[in-house]
PAZAPA-4460 file (N, C-alpha, C; in steps of 0.05 Angstrom, whole numbers, plus 32768, in hexadecimal, padded with zeros to 4 digits):
% residues 118
    n_x    n_y    n_z   ca_x   ca_y   ca_z    c_x    c_y    c_z   seq   type   mol
   7E9D   8084   7CA4   7E99   809B   7CB4   7EAE   80B0   7CAA     1      M     A
   7EA4   80C8   7CA4   7EB6   80DC   7C9A   7EC3   80EB   7CB1     2      N     A
   7ED6   80FC   7CAB   7EE6   8109   7CBF   7ED6   811C   7CD1     3      A     A
   7EC2   8129   7CC5   7EB1   813B   7CD4   7EA1   812D   7CEA     4      K     A
   7E96   8116   7CE3   7E86   8106   7CF6   7E98   80FA   7D0C     5      T     A
   7EB0   80F1   7D04   7EC2   80E6   7D17   7ECB   80FB   7D2B     6      A     A
   7ED0   8113   7D22   7ED9   8129   7D33   7EC2   8131   7D46     7      L     A
   7EAA   8132   7D3C   7E93   8139   7D4C   7E8E   8124   7D61     8      L     A
   7E90   810A   7D5A   7E8D   80F5   7D6D   7EA2   80F5   7D83     9      T     A
   7EBB   80FA   7D7B   7ED1   80FC   7D8F   7ECC   8113   7DA2    10      A     A
   7EC3   812A   7D98   7EBD   8141   7DA9   7EA7   813B   7DBD    11      G     A
   7E92   812E   7DB4   7E7C   8127   7DC6   7E85   8114   7DDC    12      I     A
   7E95   8100   7DD4   7EA0   80ED   7DE8   7EB2   80FB   7DFC    13      L     A
   7EC3   810C   7DF3   7ED4   811B   7E05   7EC4   812C   7E19    14      M     A
   7EB0   8139   7E0F   7E9F   814A   7E20   7E91   8139   7E35    15      T     A
   7E87   8122   7E2D   7E7A   8110   7E40   7E8E   8106   7E55    16      A     A
   7EA6   8100   7E4E   7EBA   80F7   7E61   7EC1   810D   7E75    17      M     A
   7EC5   8125   7E6A   7ECD   813B   7E7B   7EB7   8142   7E8F    18      V     A
   7E9F   8141   7E86   7E89   8148   7E98   7E83   8132   7EAC    19      T     A
   7E88   8119   7EA6   7E83   8103   7EB8   7E99   80FE   7ECC    20      A     A
   7EB2   8106   7EC6   7EC8   8100   7ED8   7EC5   810E   7EF4    21      S     A
   7EBD   8127   7EF6   7EBB   8133   7F11   7EA6   8124   7F22    22      P     A
   7E90   811C   7F15   7E7B   810D   7F24   7E86   80F3   7F2E    23      A     A
   7E96   80E5   7F1F   7EA1   80CB   7F27   7EB5   80CF   7F3E    24      A     A
   7EC5   80E4   7F3D   7ED9   80E9   7F52   7ECC   80F5   7F6B    25      L     A
   7EB6   8102   7F69   7EAA   8110   7F80   7EA1   80FC   7F95    26      A     A
   7E9A   80E4   7F8E   7E91   80D0   7FA2   7EA7   80CA   7FB5    27      Q     A
   7EBF   80C5   7FAC   7ED6   80BF   7FBD   7EDE   80D8   7FCE    28      N     A
   7EDC   80EF   7FC2   7EE4   8108   7FD0   7ED1   810C   7FE7    29      Q     A
   7EB7   8107   7FE3   7EA3   810A   7FF8   7EAA   80F8   8010    30      D     A
   7EB2   80DF   800A   7EB8   80CC   8020   7ED1   80D6   802F    31      M     A
   7EE4   80E2   8022   7EFC   80EC   8030   7EF5   8103   8042    32      R     A
   7EE3   8114   8039   7EDC   812C   8049   7ECD   8124   8062    33      Q     A
   7EBF   810E   8062   7EAF   8106   8079   7EBF   80FC   8090    34      K     A
   7ED7   80F2   808B   7EE7   80E8   80A2   7F03   80E0   809B    35      G     A
   7F0F   80EE   8088   7F2A   80E6   8080   7F29   80CE   806F    36      G     A
   7F30   80B8   807B   7F2F   809E   806D   7F18   808E   8079    37      N     A
   7F04   8086   8068   7EEC   807A   8073   7EF1   805E   807F    38      W     A
   7F09   8053   807C   7F0F   8039   8088   7F21   803C   80A1    39      Q     A
   7F26   8055   80A9   7F38   805A   80BF   7F2F   804D   80D9    40      Q     A
   7F15   804E   80DF   7F0B   8042   80F8   7F10   8024   80F8    41      N     A
   7F0A   8017   80E2   7F0E   7FFA   80E0   7F2C   7FF3   80E2    42      E     A
   7F3C   8003   80D5   7F59   7FFF   80D6   7F64   8002   80F2    43      R     A
   7F5B   8016   8101   7F64   801A   811D   7F5B   8003   812F    44      C     A
   7F42   7FFA   812A   7F38   7FE3   813A   7F4A   7FCA   8135    45      E     A
   7F50   7FC5   811C   7F61   7FAE   8116   7F7D   7FB2   8121    46      N     A
   7F87   7FCA   8121   7FA2   7FD0   812C   7FA2   7FCB   814A    47      F     A
   7F8D   7FD4   8159   7F8C   7FD0   8176   7F88   7FB2   817D    48      R     A
   7F78   7FA4   816D   7F72   7F88   8173   7F87   7F75   8168    49      D     A
   7F98   7F7F   8156   7FAC   7F6D   814A   7F9F   7F5A   8136    50      G     A
   7F8C   7F63   8126   7F7F   7F52   8113   7F88   7F5A   80F7    51      K     A
   7F82   7F48   80E4   7F88   7F4E   80C7   7FA6   7F51   80C2    52      G     A
   7FAD   7F67   80B5   7FC9   7F6C   80AE   7FDA   7F73   80C7    53      K     A
   7FCD   7F78   80DD   7FDB   7F80   80F6   7FE0   7F68   8108    54      F     A
   7FD7   7F50   8100   7FDA   7F39   8111   7FF7   7F2F   8110    55      S     A
   7FFF   7F22   8126   801A   7F17   8127   801D   7F00   8113    56      K     A
   8008   7EF1   810F   8009   7EDB   80FC   800E   7EE5   80E0    57      E     A
   8000   7EFA   80D9   8004   7F06   80BE   8020   7F10   80BA    58      Y     A
   802A   7F1E   80CF   8045   7F29   80CD   805A   7F12   80CB    59      R     A
   8056   7EFD   80DA   8069   7EE7   80D9   8068   7ED9   80BE    60      A     A
   8050   7ED7   80B3   804D   7ECB   8098   805B   7EDC   8083    61      E     A
   8057   7EF6   8084   8064   7F08   8071   8082   7F07   8074    62      R     A
   808C   7F06   808D   80A9   7F04   8092   80B4   7EEA   8086    63      Q     A
   80A6   7ED4   8089   80AF   7EBB   807D   80B0   7EBC   805F    64      A     A
   809B   7EC9   8053   809B   7ECC   8036   80B2   7EDC   802C    65      E     A
   80B8   7EF2   803B   80CF   7F03   8033   80E9   7EF4   8035    66      M     A
   80ED   7EE5   804A   8106   7ED6   804D   8109   7EC1   8037    67      Q     A
   80F2   7EB4   8031   80F3   7EA0   801C   80FA   7EAD   8001    68      K     A
   80EE   7EC4   7FFB   80F4   7ED1   7FE2   8111   7EDB   7FE1    69      R     A
   811B   7EE4   7FF8   8137   7EED   7FF9   814A   7ED5   7FF4    70      H     A
   8144   7EBE   7FFF   8155   7EA7   7FFB   8154   7E9D   7FDE    71      A     A
   813B   7E9D   7FD3   8138   7E95   7FB7   8148   7EA7   7FA4    72      E     A
   8147   7EC1   7FA9   8155   7ED4   7F98   8173   7ECF   7F9A    73      M     A
   817D   7ECB   7FB2   8199   7EC5   7FB5   81A1   7EAC   7FA7    74      A     A
   8190   7E98   7FA7   8196   7E7F   7F99   8197   7E83   7F7B    75      D     A
   8184   7E93   7F71   8183   7E98   7F54   819C   7EA8   7F4B    76      R     A
   81A6   7EB9   7F5D   81BE   7EC8   7F56   81D8   7EB7   7F57    77      L     A
   81D6   7E9F   7F63   81EC   7E8D   7F66   8204   7E9A   7F74    78      K     A
   81FF   7EA5   7F8B   8213   7EB4   7F9A   8227   7EA1   7FA8    79      L     A
   8240   7EAA   7FA9   8254   7E9B   7FB8   8250   7EA1   7FD6    80      T     A
   825E   7E93   7FE7   825B   7E96   8004   8261   7EB3   800D    81      D     A
   8276   7EBE   8001   827D   7EDA   8008   8267   7EEE   7FFF    82      E     A
   825E   7EE9   7FE7   8248   7EFA   7FDC   822F   7EF7   7FEC    83      Q     A
   822A   7EDE   7FF5   8212   7ED8   8005   8212   7EE7   801F    84      R     A
   822A   7EE9   802C   822D   7EF7   8045   8227   7F15   8041    85      E     A
   8231   7F20   802B   822C   7F3C   8025   820E   7F40   801F    86      T     A
   8203   7F2E   8011   81E6   7F2E   800A   81D5   7F2E   8024    87      W     A
   81DD   7F1D   8037   81CE   7F1B   8050   81D2   7F34   8061    88      D     A
   81E9   7F40   8060   81EE   7F59   806F   81DC   7F6F   8064    89      E     A
   81DA   7F71   804A   81C9   7F85   803D   81AC   7F80   8045    90      I     A
   81A5   7F67   8045   8189   7F60   804C   8183   7F68   8069    91      H     A
   8196   7F63   807B   8192   7F6A   8097   8190   7F88   809B    92      Q     A
   81A0   7F98   808C   819E   7FB5   808D   8182   7FBE   8084    93      E     A
   8179   7FB3   806E   815E   7FBA   8064   8148   7FB2   8078    94      R     A
   814C   7F9C   8085   8139   7F92   8099   8137   7FA5   80B1    95      K     A
   814F   7FAE   80B9   8150   7FC1   80D0   8142   7FDC   80C9    96      Q     A
   8148   7FE6   80B1   813B   7FFE   80A8   811D   7FFB   80A7    97      K     A
   8114   7FE4   809D   80F7   7FDE   809C   80EB   7FDD   80B8    98      H     A
   80F9   7FD1   80CB   80EF   7FD0   80E7   80ED   7FEC   80F2    99      Q     A
   8100   7FFE   80EC   80FF   801A   80F6   80E6   8028   80EA   100      E     A
   80E2   8024   80D0   80CB   8030   80C3   80B1   8025   80CF   101      R     A
   80B0   800C   80D4   8098   8000   80E0   8093   800B   80FC   102      M     A
   80A8   800F   810B   80A4   801B   8126   8098   8037   8124   103      G     A
   80A3   8047   8111   8098   8062   810D   807B   8061   8104   104      K     A
   8076   804E   80F2   805A   804B   80E7   8047   8043   80FE   105      W     A
   8050   8031   810F   803E   8029   8125   8039   8040   8138   106      Q     A
   804D   8051   813D   8048   8068   814E   8034   807B   8141   107      Q     A
   8036   807F   8127   8023   8090   8119   8007   8084   811A   108      K     A
   8005   8069   8117   7FEA   805C   8119   7FDF   805F   8135   109      M     A
   7FEF   805C   8149   7FE5   805F   8164   7FDB   807B   8169   110      E     A
   7FE9   808F   815F   7FE1   80AB   8162   7FC7   80B0   8152   111      K     A
   7FC5   80A7   813A   7FAD   80AA   812A   7F95   809E   8137   112      R     A
   7F99   8085   8141   7F82   8077   814D   7F7A   8084   8167   113      C     A
   7F8E   808F   8176   7F87   809E   818E   7F77   80B7   8188   114      A     A
   7F7F   80C5   8172   7F71   80DD   816A   7F54   80D7   8161   115      D     A
   7F50   80C0   8155   7F35   80B9   814B   7F23   80B3   8163   116      I     A
   7F2E   80A7   8178   7F1E   80A1   8190   7F14   80B9   819F   117      E     A
   7F22   80D0   819C   7F1B   80E8   81AA   7F01   80F4   81A1   118      K     A
***
């Protein structure tokens, strides 16, 4: 294949990609315009009922996984007792910040779900 054919082929492919990309993206945009996030109703229902990622069992399972990972990482670092105490303090601070963020997030979810019901 000579340079002229290669350049022509590349140009045709680029033109096809540029013309096809808006059509591919338009489908998702249409769904967003119809109701914000098309899964919002399902998410609010799960939030109210405590199902899926909002269930207490799921949260407890995730909490256990995080604690296990935290302990494994501390073991890999071979921390001394003093270092382990500092490590645990840092972990507790991060956990408290996470709990604060989760509280704010839950308030936002409650407000969003109340707005959807109206």
